[in-house]
N, C-alpha and C positions, 0 to 999 in steps of 0.2 A: 651847355644847353642841351634840353630834351629835343630831340626831333619828334617833328608833328608826324605822326603815322598815320593820322584819320583816313580814311579811305575818299574823303572829298577832296584830301590833297591834291593839286593838278601834277606831284610828280606821280602819284597812284594810278592816273588816267592817261598819263601819256606814257606810262609805261607798260600799259595794259592793252591800249589801242593803239595798232600799229598798222592800220590799214591807208593803203597810197590810193590818193584821189587827185586828178589835174584839174587844175582850176579852171582851164578850157580844154575843148576837143581839138586837139590838132588835128588827128587821124582818125576817124572812126574805129581803128582796130588796134589803137591804143587802148589797153587795159585799164577800165576805170575803177578794177577792185582788184587787190593783189592779196596774197597768203598772209595770214596772220602769224608770221615767224617768230615775233618776239613774245606771243601771248600764247601761254599754254591750254592745251586745250583749242587752240585759233583753228580757224576753217583754212583749208588748204584748196586754192584754185586749179581745178580739174581742167577746164579747158573756156577759152574765150574765141566767141564768133561774134561778128558783127559786120554791119554797114552804116552807110550816112544816119541810117533811121533810128535803128537797135541796135543795141551791143545784148548778146546774151552770154551769160557767164554760169559756169557750171560748178558746185565747190564742193568736195567734201567735208561735211560735219561732223566732230566727235561729240559723243554725247554718253550718259548715262542710261543704261537701260532701264526696265522695269523691276527686274531681279537684280541691280546693282554692278552688270556687268559693262566691261568696256564696249561702246558700239561706235561704228562708224554709221551715217547717212549720208543721200545726195540731195542736192539742192540747186534749183535752179532761180535767175534774176533775169528780167528782160528790162531793159534799163531804154529810156527814151532819149536818144544822145541829142537833138537839138533842143528838146524842153532843158536837160538838164544844163546846156551849155547854155541856157538864157536865167535860169533860174538858182542856179549851183546845186541845190538841194531840192530833192521831192517828196512827195508823200509816198507812204508804202502800201501798196494792196497785199495783203497776205491772205494767198489761197491755202487753206487749210486741208491736209488728209489726203485728198486724193489729186494725182498729178493733174495739173491744168496746162492743156498743151499749147505750146507758142503761138499758135494763130489766137487762140483765146486769151492769152494773156496780153499779146499784142491791141486787142481791143482794149484794153485798159490803159496800157501804157501810151498808146494813142492820146489818151485823153489828161496824160500828164502823171502817170503813177508809175514808181516804182515796182516791180508786181514779181512776187517771190511763190516758190510752189515745191514742194518736195518732188524727187523725182527717183522713180521707183525701176528694180531689176528684177530679173526673172528670180524665183524662189532660190536658184541656186547661187546667186549674184551676190553682191556686196548689199546691196541695198534694197532687199523684198519688201511689197507693202505687208504690216501687220494691223490688228484692229486696233482700231480708235483707243479703246481702254487699255490696250497692250503697250507696245514701243512707240506705236503712232503717236499717241499723246507727248511721250518725251522728246521722239524728233520734230515735232510740232513746235513744242517750246523752244527747241536749241536753234531751230531756223529763227522763228521771230525775235530770239534773243540776239542772233547774229546781225538781221536786220537793223536792229535799234544800236549796234556798233557801225553800223556803215555812216560814213562822213557825208555820204550824197542823201542819206535816208533824212526825213524830218521825224525825228522821233516823237512829235505830238501829234502827228497826224498819222498814226497807223489803222488802217481798216482791216477786219479779220474778218473772210469771206470762206464759205462752207456749205456743203450740201449732204443731205442725210447723216453718215457718220460724220463728214465734213462740217454740217452743219451744228451737230453735238461738240465737234472740236470746235468750233468758232466760238460757242459761249463757254465752253471750259476754259480756251485760252484768254477770253475777255476776262473772265474772273480772276486768273491766275496770274497776269499780268498787267502792268501799269506803263506809260498812259494808253488806252484806247480810244480814239478820235470816233470810233462808231464799228458794229457788226451787223452784218448779215448772213443771215442764218437761213437755208432752204431747209424745210422737211426735217429739221432737226430731231433726235430722240433726245428730249428734254427728261425721259423715265425708264432708264433700263429695267427695273424691275418689271414695272407694268410690259414693255416692249417683248423681252424674252419668255414673260409669261404667257402671252398671245403666242410668240413662236411654238413653246413648247405643246399649247392645246391643240395647235393645230399641223404639230409637225408630220403627223401619221396620215392625215387628211389630205396634207398636200402632196403627199408620194415623194419626199425629200430624197434626191439624187436621181429621180427621173427627169430623163429629158424635156425640154419645153412644150415637145409636142405631144407628150402623153400626160403630165402633171397635168390635175386639174385646177391648180393656182400656180401656174409655172412660175412666175418672178417671186414670188413670198418662197416656193420651195429651193429656189435659186441661191438664196441669200441665207437661209436656216442655218446655213452654215457658219455665219458669222457669229452664233452664238455658243457655238463649239470651240472657235478659237477664243473668246471671250473665257470658256470654262477653262482654257490650258493655266489661266492666271487665277482666277477666282472662282470660288465654289458655286456648284450645279443649284444648289440649295437656293431659290430665289426668296426665300423669306429671309435669308441673313441679311442684315441692317447695311451690310457694304455694298450692295445695290441701290441703297438710295442713297449713299454717301457717295457713289461713284456719278449719281446723276445730277444735271444742273438745277434740279428743282432743290436740291441742298443747300445750294450756295449762290442763289441769285443776289442775295445781299450784296455780293462781291463783283456782281456786274454793276457797274456805276455808268456807264456810257450807254449811247442812244443806240436798239436794236431793232433791227427791222428780220420779222420773222416771215414765211411763208408754208402755208399747210394745206393741205386738199381734204375735201371731206370723201375722196374716193379713196386715198391712200392705203394701198394693201401691205405696207412695208412698216410704215412709221404712222398707227392709225391717229386721226385727229381724235381719237377718245382719251388721250393723256394730254391735251390741250386744254378742252372746253367739254363741257354738258349739256350747254343750251346748243350748238350747231353740229352734233352728232346727227347724221341722216339716215334713215331705215333703208335696206337692203334687202333684196327678194332672195330670199332664205333657199328657194327652190334652186336658185343657181349655182347653191354652194353644195358639198358636199355634207352629209347628215350630221350636226354635233359640230359644225364652224362655229365658232365664238369669238367676240374681240370686245365684250362686254367688261367695261373699267372695272364695275363692284364686285361681279362674282370670280372674274380671275382670282387664284392663289398666290400672292407676291406681299414683298416686304410690307407689314402694317403701317412702318413709316411712309411710304411711297406713296399711299391711298389719296392723296389729294392731287386734283389736275391743278395744270399751269397755272390758270386765273383763278384760282382761286388763293394762289401765293404770293401774286403781285396786288400792290394796292389799286383800288378802281379808277383811282384819279390820277394813273400814272401809267394808262395804256388804252390805246384805241383800238377797237378792230373793225378792218375794212372787209367784207363780205363783198366778193367780186362774182358776178355772174358769168357763164362761159363766153369766152370770145366769138367773134363772128368767124367763121369757116372752121368753126371746131369739130372734131370728129372724135368716135371712141375709137380707143386703140383695140387691134382685135389680135389672134392668136400669131398671125401670118406677118403683120408687123414686127411683132417683136424679133423675128429674125431676119427680116426681108424690108428694111425703110424704104425701097422702093414702090410696094406696094401702097403706101399711105396717098394719100389723093395731094395732086399736085396744089389744088387749093388749100390752104395752110392759114392759121391764124398770123397776123403782121403783128411785129413785136410793139408791145405798149410798157409804158411807164408804170412802174408799180406804186400807187399809194402809200403816204407816208405822213406823221404827225410830227414837225417840228416843236411841238410843246410838250411833248409827253415821251418819257424812256423808251416805252414799249410801243411798236408799231407792228401789230397782228393781222397778217391778211390769209383770210380763208379764203380760196378757192372751191365755190358752193356748185360742186358737179354732181349732188345727190349722192347715194350710197356706194359702196365700193362694187366693183364687176370682179369674179375671180381672174381674169386676166390682168387686171392692172398692177402697175407697179407704184410709183408713189403718186401718180394721178392716172385716173381712167380717161380724162379727156386729152388732146393736144393743146398744150399751151406755149404760149410765146411770152413772157414777162421781162423785166430785167430793171435791175435799181439803180437806172441810169442817175434819177436826179438827186437820189437818196446821196452814192455816192460822189457826184458832183459840189453835191451842197458841203459834204463832211471833207472834201481834199481841202478847202479852204477854211472854213468854219473854226472857231477862237476854241481851244480845250476850255470848259468851263471850269470854274474855281471847285465846283461840287463836285467833281468827277473822282476826287479825293475824299475817302469819309475816314472814320476813324477806324472801322473794322477794313476797308482795303491798305490803310497804310499799315497796321499792326500784321495783317498778314503779309505785306511786303517786307515789313522789318524781321519776322519769324523767319522769312527764308534766305535772309542777310546772315542769320544765326544758325541756317541750314538744319530748320525745323519745321514742319509741315503741319496744317491745321489738323489735320485727322490721319492719324495712322491708318490703314488697312492691311490687313494679313492677305498674304498670298496663300495659294494652296499649299507652297512647301515651307510654311510655317515664318517666312521673311515677312519684313514691313514692305509695302510696295513703294518704291522708290519712285518719287514726283518729282526732284530735284536734281539740276545739272550736277556739274560740278563746282565745289566751291569758290572759287576764284571767279568762274564765268556768272554763278548766283549773285556774287557780292557786286562786281561790275554791274551788272543788270540793275540791279536796287540802285546804285549809284547814280547810275545815266538816268534812271528814270524818274527820280527823284530830282536831279540838279537840275535835269532840261525844265521838268514843271514849274520849279521855280524862280526859274528865268524870262517865264513869260511875261511876269508882273509882278508889281509888289504885292497887289492882293493876294496872287497865290502865294508867293513866298510866307506871306503873315499865316496863311492858312494850313500851309503846311508847318511851320514853327509852335501853332497854337497846337493843332492834332498834334505832334511830336511830342508835346508836353504833358497832354491826356493820356500818352499810348502808354502802356504798361512794359511792352518793351524798347530797350531803348539803347543799340548797341554802340551808338557814335556817344553815347554821355548824356548828362541832362539835358543839353540842348544842341540845336544843328547848328554851325557858325556860319553866319551870315556870308562872312568874307570868305569862307572857303567854299560855300555854295555859290559863288560868283566868281570863282577861279577853276571850274572844270571844266573849260571848253576845251 
């Protein structure tokens, strides 16, 4: 009799998913997560700390680097122990790229999330931070793939969160992985071609490399080096099409979940010009060095990337929230950049970010006028949080429509070890955006099987789209029996 070797076979899943999880919490220090000892390229637990409220686990994650090399990175999860004891399974709040400190993670864990983040070492350590377009991307994928293998994590309730480079990463991971219940992206780079053209046009004027007290545009000068980190991998010629294909604006069709984006009209690092034409604010040119520019139309970069974000999503699928400055706001000064204590004691109070339940894209524009030379991501002090957005999606049902034919085809290609578009690195190699084959295949299996188990409607939708797909790694159809037996 021929054995069933389908990846949806329960033997396949049981063999690879080897994490241990206790059904009850007898002691707060008992490990809720253990090393994946029988999974090739599985994670290794480095440390477990905790009390009766939270358990904090640090792990080592193997992954393939952008140049195809074998690498390891570090990640940390904060688990609300008592909430897990009550619910047995919890949604996952995946903070991407920049490291979220434990106090910040506990804020969301207190609300009932398992919170993950990358953990970084100094440059000479095991896991130094890399740019988001480089190994940072590959590590972020590996961490979320691991979160989806956790028996204590609700695979159908993964929220991805990040800011700046992390905002870009939140959008990139939402396009690449599945399913995602929601995305929160603060000041994300959506157009690398434009953003780096802006950097290069003002590199000399910002006096890159000078200390904060000397540079005429100190925060901008401090981050221009990010471009150099990316040129290590990709061409410095921003007319190359790769810069478009590296940008979220080229793959918005693969982002199918609700997204909340926040931008500021005074942002000096990720100019709002890449998002909108309507809400760009004039700035006082006398405050800036002569020749300073951020004009979207005149800067030279890849022609494919010459459209702003708003022009690339359907008008009936996004809502804009123009937010006036908060009470007790103040403008950031040069002194405040180096000494937080000189900020006024009277500051804005935390306010909830607005968002739309009926449209996929909620775009918040902080209307603080034009930028100042001293500004970073904002010119003014703000205190906003996506509380209601995250609270709602912690338990919201995953819509059937989150799986599209484009998204499914993307996942099936990943299963076959293929990527949608091959991008060459400076060394002539193809940029590696896939993990180890067994990890990729397992991730796709988990994604589709968990989606199909939500309801009969979800299952029928998957079967229908699979029949339409030109990529069929599981044969002509996906067996209903096998899908139901992959727990």
